[in-house]
C-alpha positions in Angstrom: -43.6 -4.3 -33.0 -43.3 -0.6 -34.0 -42.6 0.3 -30.4 -40.5 -2.5 -29.8 -38.1 -1.1 -32.6 -38.2 2.1 -30.8 -37.2 0.9 -27.8 -34.5 -1.1 -29.1 -33.1 1.8 -31.1 -33.4 4.1 -28.3 -31.3 1.2 -26.1 -28.7 0.9 -28.4 -28.4 4.4 -28.7 -28.0 5.1 -25.2 -25.2 2.1 -25.0 -23.6 4.0 -27.8 -23.3 7.0 -26.0 -22.0 5.2 -23.2 -19.4 3.4 -25.0 -18.0 6.9 -26.6 -17.6 7.8 -23.2 -14.6 5.5 -22.5 -14.2 5.2 -18.8 -17.2 6.5 -17.9 -19.0 3.2 -18.9 -17.2 0.7 -16.4 -17.9 3.1 -13.5 -21.8 3.0 -14.4 -21.8 -0.8 -14.8 -20.3 -0.7 -11.4 -23.1 1.1 -9.7 -24.9 -2.1 -9.2 -24.2 -3.2 -5.3 -22.4 -6.1 -4.8 -21.9 -8.3 -1.3 -18.4 -9.9 -2.3 -16.2 -7.7 -4.6 -13.9 -10.1 -7.2 -10.0 -9.9 -6.4 -7.3 -10.6 -8.6 -4.0 -10.6 -7.4 -0.8 -9.2 -9.7 2.5 -11.2 -9.0 2.2 -14.4 -7.1 5.4 -14.1 -4.7 5.8 -14.5 -1.1 3.4 -12.0 0.0 0.6 -13.2 -2.6 1.0 -16.8 -1.8 1.6 -16.6 2.1 -0.2 -13.7 3.2 -2.8 -12.4 0.8 -4.3 -15.4 -0.8 -4.9 -16.8 2.7 -6.2 -13.7 3.8 -8.6 -13.7 1.2 -10.2 -16.9 2.1 -11.1 -15.1 5.7 -12.8 -11.8 4.3 -16.6 -11.4 4.4 -16.6 -8.6 1.5 -13.9 -9.9 -1.4 -13.2 -13.2 -2.6 -10.1 -14.4 -5.0 -11.3 -14.3 -8.1 -8.6 -14.0 -10.6 -4.8 -14.1 -10.8 -1.6 -12.5 -13.0 1.4 -14.4 -13.4 4.3 -14.7 -15.7 4.7 -18.0 -14.7 2.2 -20.7 -16.3 3.3 -23.2 -13.7 2.1 -20.9 -10.6 -0.9 -20.3 -12.1 -1.9 -24.0 -12.4 -1.0 -24.4 -9.1 -3.6 -21.2 -7.9 -6.2 -22.8 -10.0 -6.1 -26.2 -8.3 -5.8 -24.6 -5.1 -8.0 -21.8 -5.1 -10.5 -23.1 -7.8 -9.6 -20.0 -10.2 -11.1 -20.6 -13.7 -9.3 -20.6 -16.7 -11.0 -17.4 -17.6 -10.2 -15.5 -14.5 -6.1 -16.4 -15.2 -4.2 -14.0 -17.0 -0.2 -13.1 -17.9 1.2 -9.9 -18.3 0.5 -9.8 -22.3 -2.8 -10.5 -21.8 -3.7 -8.2 -18.6 -5.4 -5.5 -20.8 -8.5 -8.0 -21.4 -9.3 -8.2 -17.9 -11.1 -5.0 -18.6 -13.9 -7.0 -20.2 -14.1 -9.6 -17.0 -17.3 -8.7 -14.9 -15.9 -11.3 -12.0 -13.0 -9.3 -11.0 -13.7 -5.8 -9.3 -10.6 -4.9 -7.6 -6.9 -5.7 -9.0 -4.4 -5.9 -6.4 -1.0 -5.2 -7.5 2.1 -7.1 -5.4 4.7 -6.7 -8.1 8.1 -5.0 -7.4 7.9 -1.0 -6.8 9.7 -0.5 -10.3 6.4 -2.1 -11.8 3.7 -0.7 -9.6 3.0 2.6 -11.9 2.5 0.6 -15.1 0.1 -1.9 -13.8 -1.8 0.7 -11.4 -2.5 2.6 -14.3 -3.1 -0.2 -16.7 -5.7 -1.6 -13.9 -7.3 2.1 -13.7 -7.8 2.0 -17.7 -9.2 -1.0 -17.3 -12.3 0.1 -15.1 -11.0 -1.7 -12.0 -10.6 -0.2 -8.5 -7.0 -0.7 -7.3 -5.3 -1.8 -4.1 -1.6 -1.3 -4.4 1.5 -2.8 -2.1 3.8 -0.4 -0.7 5.9 1.4 -1.2 3.3 3.0 -3.8 6.0 3.5 -6.4 9.7 4.7 -6.8 9.2 8.4 -7.4 6.6 11.1 -6.4 6.0 11.8 -10.2 4.9 8.0 -10.5 2.6 8.0 -7.5 0.7 11.4 -9.0 0.4 9.5 -12.4 -1.3 6.9 -10.6 -3.9 8.9 -8.6 -4.3 10.8 -11.5 -5.3 7.2 -13.6 -7.3 6.2 -10.8 -9.2 9.4 -10.6 -10.0 9.9 -14.7 -11.5 6.7 -14.3 -13.4 7.1 -11.2 -12.0 4.1 -9.4 -10.7 3.9 -5.9 -7.1 3.5 -5.4 -5.9 2.1 -1.5 -2.6 1.6 -0.8 -1.4 -1.8 1.6 -0.3 0.2 4.6 -2.1 -2.4 6.6 -1.1 -0.6 9.8 -3.7 1.7 9.3 -6.2 -0.6 9.8 -4.9 -2.3 12.8 -6.5 -1.7 16.2 -3.3 -0.6 18.5 -2.1 1.5 16.1 -5.6 3.2 15.6 -5.2 3.5 19.2 -2.3 5.4 19.4 -3.8 7.8 16.4 -6.9 8.7 18.8 -4.3 9.4 21.5 -2.7 11.9 19.3 -6.2 13.3 18.3 -7.4 13.5 21.7 -4.2 15.1 23.2 -4.4 12.4 26.0 -0.3 12.8 26.9 -0.1 16.3 25.5 2.0 17.9 22.9 4.3 15.4 21.1 8.0 16.2 21.7 9.9 13.3 19.6 9.5 10.4 18.1 11.7 7.3 17.4 11.0 4.4 15.0 13.0 1.7 13.4 11.7 -1.5 11.2 14.4 -3.9 9.9 15.1 -7.4 9.2 18.6 -9.3 8.2 18.1 -10.7 4.6 20.8 -13.4 4.0 19.8 -13.5 0.4 22.3 -12.4 -2.1 20.5 -12.1 -5.5 17.3 -10.6 -4.8 15.2 -7.9 -6.6 15.2 -5.7 -3.2 18.8 -5.7 -3.8 18.5 -4.4 -7.3 18.2 -0.2 -7.6 16.4 -0.7 -11.2 13.7 -2.8 -9.6 13.2 -0.2 -6.8 15.1 -2.1 -4.2 16.6 -0.6 -1.1 15.9 -0.8 3.2 14.3 2.7 2.5 11.6 1.3 0.1 11.1 -1.6 1.6 11.2 -1.2 4.9 11.9 2.2 5.6 8.2 3.3 4.5 6.9 1.7 7.7 9.0 4.0 10.5 8.6 7.0 7.8 5.0 6.4 7.6 4.5 5.9 11.3 6.1 9.2 12.1 3.6 10.9 10.4 0.7 9.2 11.3 1.4 9.7 15.1 2.4 13.4 14.8 -0.6 14.3 12.2 2.2 16.3 10.6 4.2 16.3 7.2 7.9 16.9 7.8 9.9 19.6 6.5 13.5 18.5 6.3 15.4 15.5 6.5 19.3 14.7 7.3 19.8 11.1 6.2 22.8 8.6 6.3 23.4 5.2 4.2 25.8 2.4 5.2 26.2 -1.3 4.6 28.3 -4.1 6.5 28.2 -6.2 3.0 29.1 -4.0 0.4 29.4 -6.9 -1.8 25.9 -7.6 -2.1 24.5 -4.0 -1.3 26.2 -2.0 -4.3 23.2 -0.4 -5.9 20.8 -0.1 -3.4 21.4 0.8 0.9 21.3 -2.1 3.2 20.8 0.8 6.4 19.3 4.0 6.5 19.1 6.3 9.0 17.3 9.5 8.9 16.1 12.3 11.3 13.0 13.9 10.1 11.8 17.7 11.5 8.4 18.7 11.8 7.0 21.9 11.4 5.9 22.0 15.3 9.4 21.4 16.4 8.6 17.7 16.6 11.9 15.3 16.0 11.8 12.2 14.9 14.7 9.6 14.6 14.4 6.5 12.3 16.3 3.8 10.8 15.4 1.1 8.7 18.2 -2.1 7.5 18.4 -5.6 5.4 21.1 -6.0 8.3 19.6 -6.1 11.9 16.5 -7.1 13.1 14.5 -3.6 14.3 11.0 -3.2 15.4 10.0 -0.3 17.5 8.1 3.0 17.8 8.5 5.4 20.6 6.4 8.4 21.0 7.2 10.7 23.8 5.2 13.6 24.9 5.5 16.4 27.6 3.0 14.4 29.7 3.9 10.3 29.3 4.1 8.9 26.4 3.6 5.1 24.8 5.8 2.9 22.6 4.6 -0.1 20.5 7.3 -3.1 20.2 7.0 -4.7 17.5 5.0 -2.2 15.8 4.8 -3.5 12.4 4.6 -7.5 12.1 2.2 -9.5 10.8 0.6 -10.1 14.2 1.5 -9.9 17.8 1.8 -5.8 18.1 2.1 -5.1 21.5 2.7 -1.8 23.9 2.3 0.4 26.7 1.7 3.8 27.9 3.6 5.8 30.7 0.4 5.3 32.7 0.3 1.2 32.3 -2.3 1.0 29.5 -1.5 -2.2 27.8 -1.6 -1.9 23.7 -2.2 -5.5 22.9 -5.6 -6.0 21.0 -5.5 -8.3 18.7 -7.3 -9.4 15.6 -7.5 -12.4 13.5 -6.0 -11.4 10.4 -4.2 -7.9 9.3 -4.6 -8.6 5.7 -8.1 -9.8 5.9 -9.3 -6.9 8.1 -7.3 -4.7 5.5 -8.9 -5.8 2.3 -12.6 -6.1 4.3 -12.5 -2.3 4.9 -11.3 -1.5 1.2 -13.8 -3.6 0.1 -16.4 -1.9 2.3 -15.6 1.7 0.9 -16.0 0.5 -2.6 -19.2 -1.5 -2.0 -20.2 2.0 0.0 -18.9 4.2 -2.0 -16.9 6.1 0.6 -13.4 7.3 1.2 -10.7 4.7 1.5 -8.6 4.7 4.9 -5.4 4.9 2.8 -5.6 6.8 -0.2 -3.0 7.1 -3.1 -2.4 10.5 -1.6 -0.8 9.0 1.2 1.4 7.0 -0.2 2.5 10.2 -2.6 3.7 11.9 0.4 5.8 9.2 1.9 7.5 9.0 -1.6 7.8 12.9 -1.3 10.1 12.0 1.7 12.0 8.9 0.3 13.5 11.2 -2.5 14.5 13.7 0.1 16.4 10.8 2.1 18.3 9.8 -0.9 19.2 13.5 -1.9 20.2 14.2 1.7 22.8 11.2 1.5 23.7 12.6 -2.2 24.4 15.8 -0.7 25.6 15.1 2.9 23.2 17.2 4.9 20.3 18.3 5.7 17.7 18.9 2.7 14.2 20.4 2.6 11.5 18.3 1.5 9.6 19.7 -1.6 6.0 19.6 -2.2 
């Protein structure tokens, strides 16, 4: 009995020390390897409903374990459709209690950009790994706070740039690394669609709306992964054909990026017209993808006739499986928070260029 009392005393003492350590305790609990990670989706709008939830049914290394929504009706529908237990369903007021739920390993933030920072930090403080949709946040300062919170809690942070996981995109990145077509001379990239909505959060500045935040990060990010460089200056122009709708945010943004090696990238994004192209010209040929960022059917060709049309069953499933494996195996994630932060530094410079009506340098 004495030995048993000593064992209990020592065990409780160890647990007490761990609890004092705060965020260290959840990270110790996570050392037990799982074959599948439970994912909770925060925000049950279009992207979660039509793309992420179905994709989670196709993954090998994660599963839809919980939801967070301010709409009780939506939660009930999701519970019925995906057999989600009541204890894994939260609203925004009860969100913090997710820390006590061992079914949930990863929290995927799928909210308007203005809410990303708050909920990534809350998720990190709850001791959960975090996946965050693009754009990472509205400001670079918010991005840094998100990165710091995840580092402090020893959880992984991945940004939902699914194209980094896409095989044709990965191939053109390899072209650059191998210098297959020589030095890159210039890049052109454009992403946009016609949005007929007149009163959506994407048209509200306070919620992080605007074509640059939503679609503009696609061509911006593409110029960075195809060149392997960080832009040093930008000149941008903002315009609209529907000023009665786009009163607060940009409908169309054109921006020219300058890179330290002399590469120039001309980019455009819009909620007023369809665009989906990426062209890379080198001193010994080049390559293009068109479309370069839609959910399926990425297609392209090189100047020497190599077709870039590899297919995968589901982009989001591949993205989430690879991010899950990084957590399970404790390896670096493909698209860490720093990647999102670097884009938002440029986005801030783009808006500064519009305001100042000229070329601005990009501060880092």
